[in-house]
C-alpha positions in Angstrom: -56.0 -44.4 37.7 -52.8 -44.2 35.8 -49.5 -45.0 37.5 -46.8 -42.5 36.1 -43.4 -43.6 37.2 -41.4 -41.2 35.0 -43.3 -38.0 35.2 -40.2 -36.3 36.8 -38.0 -37.3 33.8 -40.7 -35.9 31.4 -40.7 -32.6 33.2 -36.9 -32.5 33.0 -36.9 -33.2 29.3 -39.4 -30.4 28.7 -37.2 -28.0 30.7 -34.1 -29.0 28.8 -35.9 -28.3 25.5 -36.8 -24.8 26.8 -33.2 -24.2 27.8 -32.1 -25.0 24.3 -34.2 -22.1 22.9 -31.8 -19.1 22.1 -31.8 -16.6 24.9 -31.6 -13.0 23.7 -30.2 -11.8 27.0 -27.1 -14.0 26.8 -23.9 -12.5 25.6 -22.6 -14.0 22.3 -18.9 -13.4 23.2 -16.7 -14.9 25.8 -16.7 -12.2 28.4 -13.6 -10.9 30.1 -14.9 -7.7 31.4 -18.3 -5.9 31.5 -19.3 -2.3 31.8 -22.8 -1.0 32.4 -23.9 2.5 31.8 -27.6 3.5 32.0 -29.4 1.5 29.3 -26.2 0.2 27.7 -24.2 -2.9 28.6 -20.8 -3.5 27.1 -19.1 -6.9 27.0 -15.4 -6.9 26.3 -13.8 -10.2 25.4 -13.5 -12.6 22.5 -15.7 -13.7 19.7 -14.4 -17.0 18.2 -11.1 -16.1 19.9 -10.9 -12.7 18.2 -10.8 -9.5 20.3 -14.3 -8.2 20.4 -16.9 -5.9 22.0 -20.6 -6.5 22.2 -22.8 -3.5 22.7 -26.3 -4.2 24.0 -29.3 -2.3 25.3 -30.7 -3.6 28.5 -34.3 -2.2 28.7 -37.2 -2.3 26.3 -36.2 -3.3 22.7 -33.1 -5.5 23.0 -30.4 -4.6 20.5 -27.0 -6.3 20.2 -24.1 -5.5 18.0 -20.7 -7.2 17.9 -17.6 -5.8 16.4 -14.5 -7.9 16.3 -10.9 -7.6 15.0 -9.8 -10.6 12.9 -6.2 -9.8 12.0 -3.8 -7.6 10.3 -1.9 -8.2 7.0 0.5 -6.7 4.5 -1.3 -5.8 1.3 -0.3 -4.3 -2.0 -1.8 -2.0 -4.5 -1.1 -1.6 -8.2 -1.8 1.9 -9.5 -4.9 2.1 -11.7 -5.8 -1.5 -10.9 -8.5 -2.0 -8.4 -8.1 -5.2 -6.4 -10.4 -6.6 -3.8 -8.9 -6.5 -0.3 -8.8 -10.3 0.1 -6.9 -10.5 -3.2 -4.4 -7.9 -2.3 -2.8 -9.7 0.6 0.8 -10.3 -0.2 1.2 -13.9 -1.4 2.3 -15.6 -4.6 -1.2 -16.3 -6.0 -2.4 -12.7 -5.6 0.8 -11.3 -7.0 0.6 -13.5 -10.1 -3.1 -12.9 -10.8 -2.9 -9.1 -10.3 0.2 -8.7 -12.5 -1.3 -10.9 -15.2 -4.4 -8.7 -15.0 -2.3 -5.6 -15.3 -0.2 -6.9 -18.2 -2.9 -8.8 -20.1 -4.3 -5.7 -21.9 -1.0 -5.1 -23.6 -0.1 -8.8 -24.2 -0.5 -10.7 -27.4 -0.8 -14.0 -25.5 -2.3 -14.0 -22.0 -1.1 -17.5 -21.3 2.4 -16.5 -22.2 2.3 -13.6 -19.8 0.8 -15.8 -17.1 3.6 -18.4 -17.6 6.3 -15.7 -17.4 4.8 -14.1 -14.3 4.2 -17.5 -12.7 7.8 -18.5 -13.2 9.2 -15.3 -11.8 7.0 -15.0 -8.8 7.2 -18.7 -8.0 11.0 -18.5 -8.0 10.8 -15.6 -5.5 8.3 -17.5 -3.4 10.3 -20.7 -3.3 13.3 -18.8 -2.0 11.3 -17.9 1.2 11.1 -20.1 4.2 7.7 -21.4 5.4 7.9 -18.9 8.3 8.6 -16.1 5.9 5.7 -17.0 3.7 3.4 -17.0 6.8 4.7 -13.6 8.0 2.5 -11.3 5.8 -0.8 -11.9 7.6 -1.4 -12.3 11.4 -4.7 -13.8 12.5 -5.6 -12.5 15.9 -6.9 -16.0 16.8 -3.2 -17.0 16.9 -2.4 -14.4 19.6 -2.7 -14.6 23.4 -4.1 -11.4 24.8 -4.2 -9.7 28.1 -7.3 -7.5 28.7 -6.8 -4.5 30.9 -9.2 -1.9 32.2 -11.3 0.0 32.8 -8.9 3.0 32.5 -10.7 6.2 33.3 -10.4 9.3 31.1 -11.3 12.8 32.5 -12.0 16.1 30.8 -10.4 19.4 31.7 -13.0 20.0 34.4 -12.3 16.7 36.2 -15.4 15.0 35.0 -15.2 11.3 34.1 -15.7 11.5 30.3 -14.9 7.9 29.1 -13.4 4.6 30.1 -11.3 2.3 27.9 -10.4 -1.4 27.8 -7.1 -2.4 26.4 -6.0 -5.6 24.5 -2.3 -6.3 24.7 -0.6 -9.3 23.0 1.4 -11.5 25.3 2.4 -14.4 23.0 2.1 -15.2 19.3 1.9 -18.7 17.7 4.0 -17.6 14.7 7.4 -16.4 15.9 7.7 -14.1 12.9 5.3 -11.8 14.6 7.0 -11.8 18.0 7.9 -8.2 17.3 4.3 -7.1 17.9 4.5 -7.8 21.6 4.9 -4.4 23.2 4.3 -2.7 19.9 0.6 -3.4 19.2 -2.4 -2.3 21.2 -6.2 -2.4 20.6 -8.4 -0.3 22.7 -12.2 0.1 23.0 -13.1 3.5 24.5 -16.7 3.9 25.8 -17.9 7.5 26.1 -19.8 8.4 29.2 -20.3 12.1 28.3 -21.2 13.7 25.1 -17.8 14.8 24.0 -15.7 16.1 21.1 -12.5 14.6 19.9 -9.8 16.7 18.3 -8.4 15.2 15.1 -5.8 17.5 13.7 -7.6 20.7 12.8 -11.2 19.4 13.2 -13.4 18.2 16.1 -15.6 15.1 15.8 -18.6 14.9 18.1 -19.4 11.7 20.0 -22.4 10.9 22.0 -22.7 9.2 25.4 -22.7 5.5 24.8 -20.6 5.6 21.6 -17.6 3.3 21.3 -14.3 4.2 19.7 -11.9 1.6 18.5 -8.3 2.6 18.9 -5.5 0.8 16.9 -1.9 1.5 17.9 1.0 0.0 15.9 4.4 1.2 17.1 6.3 0.2 14.0 6.0 -2.8 11.7 8.5 -5.3 10.4 8.2 -5.2 6.6 11.3 -7.3 5.7 9.7 -10.1 3.8 7.1 -8.1 1.9 9.6 -5.5 1.0 11.9 -8.2 -0.4 9.1 -9.7 -2.4 8.0 -6.4 -3.9 11.5 -5.2 -4.6 12.2 -8.3 -6.7 8.9 -8.0 -8.4 9.5 -4.4 -9.3 13.0 -5.3 -10.5 11.3 -7.7 -13.0 8.5 -5.3 -14.0 10.1 -1.9 -13.9 6.9 -0.1 -15.1 4.7 -1.7 -12.4 3.6 0.9 -9.8 3.4 -1.5 -6.9 3.0 -0.1 -3.4 2.9 -1.7 0.0 0.5 -1.1 2.9 -1.1 -2.7 6.0 -4.8 -3.7 6.3 -6.8 -4.3 9.5 -9.5 -7.0 9.0 -12.6 -6.5 11.1 -16.2 -7.8 11.1 -19.6 -6.6 12.3 -22.6 -8.7 13.3 -26.0 -7.2 14.0 -27.7 -5.1 15.2 -30.3 -7.6 16.3 -31.9 -9.1 19.3 -29.7 -12.1 18.7 -27.3 -11.8 15.7 -27.4 -14.9 13.5 -27.1 -16.1 9.9 -30.9 -16.1 9.6 -31.1 -12.3 9.7 -30.9 -9.9 6.9 -29.2 -6.5 7.0 -29.3 -3.5 4.8 -26.0 -1.7 4.3 -25.6 1.9 3.2 -22.9 4.5 2.8 -24.0 8.0 3.8 -21.9 10.9 2.6 -23.0 14.5 3.4 -26.6 13.4 3.7 -26.7 11.3 0.5 -27.4 7.6 1.0 -26.1 4.9 -1.3 -27.1 1.3 -0.6 -24.4 -1.4 -0.9 -25.1 -4.5 -2.8 -24.8 -7.8 -1.0 -21.7 -9.9 -1.8 -19.9 -6.9 -3.3 -17.0 -4.9 -2.0 -17.4 -1.1 -1.9 -15.1 1.7 -0.8 -16.4 4.3 1.6 -15.5 7.8 0.3 -13.4 9.5 3.0 -12.5 13.2 2.4 -11.5 15.9 4.7 -14.4 17.9 6.2 -17.0 15.6 4.7 -19.3 13.5 6.9 -19.1 9.8 5.7 -20.3 6.8 7.6 -21.7 3.3 7.2 -25.3 2.6 8.2 -26.4 -1.0 9.1 -30.1 -1.6 9.4 -31.8 -4.8 10.4 -34.5 -5.7 7.9 -36.1 -8.4 10.0 -36.3 -6.3 13.1 -37.3 -2.8 12.2 -35.7 0.0 14.2 -32.4 -1.7 15.0 -29.7 0.4 13.4 -26.0 1.0 14.0 -23.7 3.6 12.5 -19.9 3.3 12.0 -17.9 6.4 11.3 -14.5 6.3 9.7 -12.2 9.3 10.0 -10.3 10.0 6.8 -6.8 10.0 8.3 -4.7 8.0 10.7 -2.0 9.5 12.9 1.6 8.8 11.9 4.0 9.7 14.6 7.7 9.9 13.8 9.2 12.9 15.8 6.3 14.9 14.2 2.6 14.0 13.9 1.3 13.8 10.4 -1.8 12.7 8.6 -1.9 9.3 6.9 -4.7 8.6 4.3 -7.0 5.7 5.1 -9.0 3.6 2.7 -12.0 1.7 4.1 -13.7 -1.0 2.1 -16.7 -3.1 3.1 -17.8 -6.6 1.9 -21.3 -7.3 3.0 -23.2 -10.6 3.4 -26.9 -10.9 4.4 -26.2 -10.9 8.1 -22.6 -9.6 8.5 -20.2 -7.1 7.1 -16.4 -7.5 6.6 -14.7 -4.2 7.1 -11.2 -3.6 5.8 -9.2 -0.6 7.0 -6.1 0.0 4.9 -3.1 2.2 5.6 -0.2 3.0 3.2 3.4 2.1 4.0 4.4 3.9 7.2 8.0 2.6 7.6 8.9 2.2 11.3 6.7 5.0 12.5 3.8 4.7 15.0 0.3 4.5 13.5 -2.9 5.3 15.3 -6.4 5.0 14.0 -9.9 5.1 15.6 -13.3 4.5 14.0 -16.4 5.2 16.0 -19.5 3.0 16.6 -22.8 4.6 17.5 -26.5 4.0 17.9 -27.0 7.6 16.5 -26.3 9.2 13.2 -22.9 11.0 13.5 -22.7 14.8 13.7 -20.9 16.9 11.1 -17.3 17.8 11.5 -16.5 21.0 13.4 -13.4 22.9 12.1 -11.2 24.7 14.6 -8.1 26.8 14.3 -5.0 24.6 13.9 -3.1 24.1 17.2 0.3 25.8 17.2 2.0 22.8 18.8 1.0 19.2 18.3 2.0 16.4 20.7 1.3 12.7 21.0 -1.5 13.6 23.5 -3.8 14.1 20.5 -7.1 13.1 22.2 -8.8 16.0 23.8 -12.2 15.5 25.5 -14.5 18.4 26.0 -17.8 18.0 27.8 -21.0 19.4 26.3 -23.4 18.0 29.0 -23.3 15.4 31.7 -25.5 12.3 31.5 -26.6 9.7 34.0 -24.2 8.2 36.4 -22.6 4.9 35.6 -22.4 1.5 37.3 -19.2 -0.4 36.8 -18.7 -4.2 36.7 -15.2 -5.5 36.3 -14.5 -9.2 36.1 -10.8 -10.0 36.5 -11.0 -13.6 35.4 -12.1 -15.2 32.2 -15.8 -16.1 32.4 -17.6 -18.1 29.7 -20.5 -16.5 28.0 -23.3 -18.1 30.0 -26.0 -15.9 31.4 -27.4 -16.0 34.9 -30.8 -17.3 33.9 -29.2 -20.3 32.0 -27.1 -21.2 35.1 -30.3 -21.0 37.3 -32.1 -23.2 34.7 -29.3 -25.8 34.9 -29.5 -25.8 38.7 -33.3 -26.2 38.4 -32.9 -29.1 36.0 -30.6 -30.9 38.3 -33.1 -30.4 41.1 -35.9 -31.7 39.0 -33.8 -34.8 38.0 -33.4 -35.6 41.7 -37.2 -35.1 42.2 -38.0 -37.1 39.2 -36.0 -40.0 40.4 -37.7 -39.9 43.7 -41.1 -39.7 42.1 -40.2 -42.6 39.8 -39.4 -44.8 42.7 -42.5 -43.8 44.7 -45.0 -43.5 41.9 -48.1 -41.2 41.6 -51.7 -42.3 41.2 -53.8 -40.0 39.0 
């Protein structure tokens, strides 16, 4: 006979250890809204306070993929000088280093050139206020967002073709970016039907379950960056320095549970030709009209888990008329995640719209169509090819932490067992 007074507490300890094991069904983002369609579940919310979407399969082989938007910043480019995206953000160090690089080939003394550039740029930089210096990059962690949706989109036959969720900024920590309130919008559009999207004189096919990121910027305040670059160009008159805007995004997965312990293989596919991307290197995705280019992300540890991201070669620039704006996409890959930079050239005070597409399936080729005789801001036309399964909709209006139902039940069970354990401990059990 052995008298066990604390058997209940032992059971509780074992249960708590089990609860600490990662749960593949739990969402990895703080969920604001959810949408369920057939085998897919979409969580719209925040990953580390960044606007994000998590795409997951519910049945069979679990696949999760997270795409989040980190921020937006003014960047510069020097003609014939390839800069990494991180080093092209407008600040004094980047300007100094890039100009030294540009000048060093013709210089007799690199240190002399550096000192000259350092003195000139530092003088310009010192003339700026702290607020002005911080006004060239906006981290979306420093923005308060309101998430709206789902908003339903119908095709010309009245069929529900897609739904979208909208992130709208309501407050910004840095007052220099107050102008973005009412002028910036991020949308995630989830396609219910296989559809085609008209982009200028071409159609892009999307499949049921695909997600399209829509970025809308209704004008941008370039004052500080323009001032810096004007003064730099006044000093270096033969320096072909141009200004632009870059959207910083990041992708995690696909995996049963995305984590740093996983390893991904990244490739760029252009017209059927696949080129693998080296880890810890930044590569540009070739984007040309009427060519099929996309990024392929494969999970090496979990075979069969693959995601495709398609980047359209042009953004919309709307200023009375709608015109095409060239886009540059660069990717910087680590073992388990990919940083994706989407860059747009200077677009003055016009409206800019851009929308990459995320899919579980390889993208289809571009379909050319006759150019529309009249273009309007209603550029997005959905045309149904076939209807798929009906959808189920969940919409949670309040912020809900990312804790799954089974974990909550486990916590309740643990509390119950604690009470039972205490009772057992007091009474005792003879074995």
